[in-house]
C-alpha positions as CSV (number, residue, x, y, z in Angstrom):
1,D,3.4,-1.7,-12.1
2,I,-0.2,-2.3,-11.0
3,N,-0.3,0.3,-7.0
4,R,1.4,2.8,-6.4
5,L,1.8,1.9,-2.3
6,K,5.8,2.9,-2.8
7,L,4.5,5.9,-4.3
8,V,2.1,7.1,-2.1
9,L,4.3,6.0,1.5
10,V,6.9,8.5,0.1
11,E,4.4,11.5,-0.3
12,K,2.5,10.8,3.3
13,K,5.9,10.8,4.0
14,K,5.5,7.2,6.0
15,T,7.0,3.5,6.0
16,S,6.6,0.2,5.1
17,K,7.4,-1.1,8.3
18,W,5.0,1.3,9.6
19,L,1.7,-0.2,7.7
20,A,2.6,-3.7,8.6
21,E,2.8,-2.2,12.5
22,Q,-0.7,-0.6,11.5
23,L,-2.0,-3.3,9.7
24,K,-0.6,-6.0,11.8
25,K,1.2,-7.5,8.8
26,D,4.5,-9.9,8.1
27,P,7.0,-6.6,7.1
28,S,8.1,-8.9,4.2
29,T,4.3,-9.1,2.8
30,V,4.3,-4.8,3.0
31,S,7.5,-4.9,1.2
32,K,5.7,-7.3,-1.9
33,W,3.2,-5.5,-2.0
34,C,5.7,-1.7,-2.5
35,T,7.8,-4.0,-5.1
36,N,4.4,-5.6,-6.9
37,V,6.1,-8.4,-6.2
38,S,2.0,-9.0,-5.2
39,Q,-0.8,-7.2,-4.3
40,P,-2.2,-6.7,-1.2
41,D,-6.3,-7.8,-1.3
42,L,-9.1,-5.8,-2.1
43,V,-10.3,-5.4,2.2
44,T,-6.5,-5.1,2.8
45,L,-6.7,-2.1,0.5
46,S,-9.3,0.0,1.7
47,K,-8.0,-0.8,4.8
48,I,-4.3,0.9,3.6
49,A,-6.0,3.6,2.0
50,E,-8.1,4.8,5.2
51,L,-4.9,4.8,7.3
52,L,-2.9,7.0,4.8
53,N,-6.3,9.0,4.5
54,I,-6.9,8.5,0.6
55,G,-9.2,7.0,-1.5
56,Q,-8.5,3.7,-2.7
57,R,-8.2,4.3,-7.0
58,E,-4.9,6.7,-6.1
59,L,-3.1,2.8,-4.9
60,I,-3.5,1.7,-8.4
61,N,-1.8,2.7,-11.6
62,K,-4.2,3.7,-14.6
63,S,-4.2,0.6,-17.0
64,K,-3.5,2.4,-20.1
């Protein structure tokens, strides 16, 4: 898994639906990000971090 989006949303008590609304994205797109089927681009990742009031690095799993 590349991103931690699903975990961070739970920690922040937010839903993927809420995030989709904030970003004006299709909920199925956000769902794919949450399940690591696909990844948001860097601009979107930055917006997500800003919305959740965290650093961008907190959204990405460290590589081993």
